[in-house]
N, C-alpha and C positions, 0 to 999 in steps of 0.2 A: 186507590188513586191511580190515575192514569200515567202510564209511562210515555216519557218525552221522545222516544224514538221508536222507530220500527226495528223488529230484530233482524229481519231479511235485509234491510237497507244498510244496517250496521255492518254485516257481513261482506256486503257487495262493495261497501266503500273500502273496507280493509283489503280486500282483494284487488281493487282498482289502484290503490295506493302501492301495494306490494309489487304489482306488475310494473307501474310507471316508474317507480324508484329502483327497481330491480333488487328488492330487499325481501327478506323472508316475511311470509304472512303473519307468523307467530311474533315476530317484533312488532309489527303494526298493532296487533291485538293487545300485546303488552302495553304499549305506549297508550292505547285507549282506556286500558284498565288504571293506569296511573292517573290519567286526566280525570277519569270518573272519582277516583279516590280523592283528587285535590278538590273537586267540585263537591263531594260529600262533606268534607272537612270544613268548607265554608258554610254549610247548613248545620252540621252538628257540633262545630267547635273545632279549632286547629289542633287542640291537644288530643282530640280523639283519635283512636287508632282504628281507622276504617279501611276495610279491605273490599275491593270490587272485583268480581270473576266474570269474565264473559265466556260463555260456552262456544267454543270454536266450530260446532257443528249447528247448534240451534240459533245462537246470537243471544240466548237469554242472559240477563245480567242479574247477578246477585249481589247484595251489599250486606256486609256483617261488620260488627264492632269488637274488637278485641279488648277484654277487660283482664286486669291482672288480679289473681286470688291474692287476698290480704286478710290478715287478722281483722284489723280496724280500717274501715273505709274512710279515707280523707277527701277523695274526688269522686263523684258518681260517675263522671264521664269516662273514667279510665280505669276504675278500680270495682271489685266486687268482693263482699264478704265471703269468707270460707263457707259459712253457713248456707248463703244463698246459691253459692256455686256448686255445692253438693246437692241441691235440690234439681240442678240440671245434670250434673255428672257426679255420680256418687263417690268417683275416684279422685275428684279434684283435691289438690294439696296447695299450700301456700306457695306462691311462685309460679304456678301454672298460669295459662292463658286460657280464657273462656270466650268462644265465639258466640255473639248474639246477633241473629238476624235482624236486618234493618228493612223497613218497608221502602217500596220503590217511591221515588219523589220526582217532582218537576224541577228542571234547572232553571234558574234565573239567568238574565241576560249577562250579568256579569261572571257568573260561574261558568257559562258556557264558553264565553269568550277566552276566560282562563284555561279551561280544558282544551280548547283549541290551540292556545299556545304551547301547551305541553305536548299536544300530538306532534305539531309541526316541528317542536325541538327534537323530540325522540326520533322522528323519522329522518331529519337531516343528520343526526349523529349516526343513526344506523347506515344512512346513504354514504356519509364520509368513511365509515368502518368498511363498508363493502368496496369502496373505491380503493382505499389503502391495501386492502387484502387482494384485490384484482391486480395491483401494479406493483406490490413489494417484491413480488417473485419473478417481475419481467425486468428487472434491472440487468443491463447487459444485452438487451434485444433492441431491435429497430422497429419503430412504431410509425404508422401513417395518420395524417390527419389533416384538417382544414384549419386555415389561419383564421382565427376569430376576430382578434384585433391586434393592434400595435401599440404598446404604451412606452414611451420614452426609449425606444429602441429594442424593447423587449417584445417577443412575439408570443401572443397568448394562442394556444392551440386547442382545437376541439377534437377530442379523440373518441367521441361517441358516448362512452360511459364516464366521461371524466375531463378535467381541463389540465393541460400542462403548459409549461412555459420553458421557451428557448431565450436565456439571458442574452444580452447584447453581445457579451464577451465570448459565448458560445456559438456564435453565428460566423460563418466563413466570411472575412472581410470582402466589402463591397457587394454583397449579396443583399437584395431587398425583397420583402415580401408584402403582399397586400391581402386585405381580408377576402376569403374566398379560395385563396391559393393552396394548392396541395403541398404538402411538406412531409418529408421523411427524416426522422432524427433518431439518435441513440439514447435510451433511457440510461442515465448514470447515478440517478438518486431518487429516492421517494422518501419524504418525511412527513411525520405528523405535526402539525402546527396548529395554534388556536383557530386560525380561519379554515382549517380542515387540511387534508393531505396535499401536499405539493410535490408534484411531478416535474422533476427538472430533466430536461432534454438538450442534448448537444450535437452539433454538426461539425466540431472541431476535434472532438475526443479521437485518439488514435484508433480506439477500437470500432468507431463507426466506420472507418474505412475497412478494417478487417471483415466485419459483419456484412459490408457492402459486397466485399469479394466473396464471401460465403454464399450470397444470394445469386451472384453471377457465374461462379465456377462450381459445378456440380461435385467435382473431386475434392474440393474444400468442405462441402457439405457432407459428403460421404466419409470424409475422415482420411481420405488417401493422401491428400496433400495437407500440411498443416502450417499455419502462420505462426512462425516462432516470435516474431518482434515488429513492431510498427513505429516509425518516427515521422512526425507531420510538422510542416511549417504551413498551416492552414491556409488553402487558397493559393499557394505558390508551389511548394514541392513536398514530396513524401517519399520515404523509402520504407519497403515492406520485405521482410526475409522470409522465404518459405522453404519447405523441405518436403520431398516425396517419401512416402513409406513403401512405394512400389518403385524398384529400379527401372522398370520399363516405361515409367511415365516421367516426362521432364517437368519439374514444377513451374519453372519460370514460363515455359511455352504454354502450359495448360492455363496460367493466368493471364497470358496475354491473349490467348485465344486466336481463331482463324482471322488472319489479317488485323489483328488487334481489336477485335470485337468486344472481346469481354472487359479488358482494361479500359477501353474507351467508354463503355457504359458507366464504370465507376468514375472516370475523370469527368463525363458530363454532369453526374449527379454532384461533384465536388467543384463545380465552376471552373473547369479546366486545370485543376491542379496537376502538375507533373508528377509521374509516380515511377520510380526506379525499383524494378522487381529483381531481388537479389537472392541468389541460392545461399541458404543457410549452412553453415560448417560447424562442427563441433570444435575444431581446432581454431583457437581464437585468432591467429595471425591470418589464416586463410580468410576468416569471416570479416575481418577488418579491411583486408585487401579488396574483397568483394564489395564491401560497404562504401569504399571510397570512389568506386566507378562513377564516372568514365576515366578517372585519373589513373594512370600507370604506376605502380609501386616498385622501386628498385630493391628496398630492403627494410625489415622491420625489426625492432630490439623491443622485446616485452619486458615489463616489470610486473611480475604477478602479484607481488605482495601489494603494491598500491594501485594495481589495476590501471597502469599507465603504459602507453606504447608509443614508440618513436617512429615514425614512418618516413622514409627517405624516398623523395621522387625527383625525377630530372628537374633541372632548372626551368624549362620551358613549361613544365607541367604543374608548377607551384600555385599559380592562380586557378587552375582547373580544379586541382584537389582541395583547396581551401573553398572555392566557390564565392558567389557574390556575397558580400558581408559575412563571409564565413558560414554560408548555409550549408555547403556540402560536408565539411568536416564537422560541423555541429549536429546535423542530422545523423552521420555515421556514428558519432559519439553517442548520441542517444540510442540508437538502435543496437549497438553492441555493448553499452554499458562501460565502456573504457574510455579513459582520457586520451586523446590523441594529439600528439605534437607533430606537426609537419615540418620536415627539414628538407632543404635542397641538397644536392649532392656536394655543392661548394660548401655549404654551411657545415655539413656533417664532417667533410674533410678537414675544415679549419678546426672544429671541435675536438676531432682525433688528435691533430696535430697539437692543440693546446694541452689536452690531456697528457700526451706523451712527453711534453716539455715538463710539466708539473711532477710526473712520476720520475722523470730523469732528475731533476731538482730534489726530490725527496730522498732518492738513493743517494744523491752526491752529498746531501747535508748529513744524513743519518749515519751513513758507512764511511764518510770522509774518503770518497773514492774519486777518480777524475771523470770528466764528462764522457769520455768514451765507455767507461765500464757501466756508468748510469744509464747511458743510452742502449747499451746492449742488454741490460737487465729489463728495461722497459720494453724493448723489442721484442724479448723472449716471453712477454706476457705477465711478467710479475706486476701486481698492482700496488702491492703494499709491502713494507719491510717485513710484516708477519709471514707472508707467503714465502718470502725468501728465506727467512729463519728456519721455517719448519719443513721446506721442501725436501723430498729425498732426491738428493743430487745424483745418485747411482741411476736412477730411473728418469731424471729429468732430461729431456730432448735439448741439450745445450752443445754448444761449440765445445769439443774435447779441450782445447787451450783455456778456454775461460772456465770450463768446469774444474780444472786443476787450480787455477787462481781462486775459485769459490773455496774448494776444499781447503786452500792455504790460509785464507783469512775472512773473505766477505760474509760466509754464514756466521762465524764467531763474532764478527763486528755487528751484525744484525741482532744476534742474540743478546750482546752487550748493550746495545742501544735500547732494545726492548726492556731488557732489566732496568736501565736506568729510568726509562719512562715509566715502568710498573712502580719503581721506587718514588717517583714524583707523585704519582697518582694516589700511593698509598699515604704520602705525607699529606696530600690534600684531603684524602678520606677522613684522616684521623681529625684534621682541623675542622672538618664539617660536623664532627661527631657522630660518624655513621659506625653502628656496632660492629664489632669483629665477627660476631655469629652470622652476620648476613652473608659473609664469604661462604658459610657452610651449605647455603641453598645451591644445589647443582645448576650450573648455568650461569650464576652471577660471578662477574669479573670486576676486578678493581676499577677499572674505567666506569663500568656500570654503576658501581657503588658511589662513585664521585658524583655522576648524573643524579642518582636516585637522592643523594644528600643534598644536592642544590635544589631539588623539588620537595625537601623536607619529607623524604622517606629515609628513615635512619635506622630502622630495625626491621626484624622478621615480621613483626607484627603489622609495621605500617605497610610492608610489601604485601602481606596476606589480605589487608583491606583494600588494595587497589583493584581497578578494575582493567579490562584488557584495554580499553581505549585510553586509560591513564598512561600505559606505557607506549603504545605505538601510534596513538592518535586515532582520529576518525575523519570520514569525509562526509559532506552534506552536498546533495545534488539538489539545487533549486533553480527553476526556470532554465533549465539547460545548462546552468553554470555550476561548477564543482568547486567547493571549497574545502581545503585541507586544514585540519586543526593538529598541531604537533602534539607528540607524545613525549613523556620523559626520556625514553631511549630511542627516539627517532633516528639518531645518527648511527645506531648499532645494526640496522637492516635486520631487525627481528621480524618474523613471521608472526601474524597474530596466534597461531597455534603455538609458537615458542614463548610468546608472551604469556598466553594463558597457562601453559605448563609452569612456567617460573613462579606465577600466583598460586597456582595449585600446589606445588612443592612447599612454598612457603606456609601455606594453610596447613598442609600435612605435618610440617615441623611444629607449628603452634598448636597441633591438636584440635583444629576446627574440622578436619574431615578424617576418617580412618583409612583411607586408601585412595591412590591416585586413579583418575578415570582411564578406561582402557583407550589407547590411541586408535583413533577412526583410520580404518584403511581409505586410501585415495579413491578407490572405486565406490565405496559406500558414501564418502563425502560428496563425490560427484553425483551419485544418484540422488542424495539427498537434496543438493542444490537445484537438480533438474526438477524434483518433485515439488519444490518450494516454488520454483519459477512457474511450473505449470499451475500451481494453486492459485 
């Protein structure tokens, strides 16, 4: 019987498809074999196990039928008796498969069309797999392409070996593209989807700016200068923090370039986006002051536990520090990772005065002293009655006359006041049903027990089951805005490390763990954070 295809043509077709679609030749031949198998089943029956093999060197096609060796044959198309099987292979056993050669045959029109669909489908799947493999490892790179079409504001880009999309919200505001325009964008995601791999590009991503600088500044590409952080308001303004590993090279000057040539090349690509290049510093206060440029900063007050910082600026610099619609302080906050509160000198002075009056009144009420003594205590830096009660007066740098009066009674009154407060807290603790054993956990005080009891933590086991976030709260940053969620012990100024240690001590007492973890050294912690940030 004549064969329906020329062997040489078959291999030529496989080679042509493999070259055109940039896929492996063996994948094309495998898809052809599957198509031939499907066509053969339409002739011999769908239940028949037909195998087709194409010799990749000669193009010769062989068909065979697989038969299952059984004791008694129920279906001649799929089974063969063990007696007949042993005539072909003396070692055949029940459960084995016997291959029976089939003669070549002519494909009908329907079978040929079906085979064509199989080949097209398999080649398309292979092309999609190749495209996904090509771009999955290119996330984080800049690619160049031609605009193919624009659909509902989304720009479809031809990358040569695939298509990508820049969604409308990933385009710089007010920029437009037409078919045929050349475009550069940042690959931020590649996904497998039903319609094929989807390559998502962005021109608003902060790392797009970082990669553009790497292309324009050889020192960044060579690793001499490192980009530590980027914050962008796409199309309007951006801040980028850089540091040099070579003390002889100025990182800011290198990024600006001769007469601003390097930074202007990036600005031109970003549609005129203004860029502030800032020297990075390991000292948070210095870095934040740099990030608020061009505003001048008079004083900063850091709260490292909550990662908040108060910045005091001259009255006339307030609008410059905040920026139009809060842009400058918002970008500085994104760049540094700190929440920044801007105060004028007048506001800061007013707040200090208010705190001074509050501390004075607290001393007056708690110690039953006159306003003069209360003011003196507040002026000497005492913030709470606890500080006064337990201070070493011999070493305290106080007025000698006032020191004698403290010895005579102020410290005793402070201790008496604290004892009364402690008794009140203990009564409240008992009323809430908080177990006495909770006091045995090192670091837990009676006021803490009251707060824990109010949040239904009434035993050591309850404390052991808490998470660190339950005790000190947590922050969420979304769209540049930070939301603070309060914890049970928020008012006690516990660090996360202290809260975690309280929980671990409770777990040790309950027998959940055998020993406490080793405390991490500050240097190790900083190194870990730096490694995490770079990852």
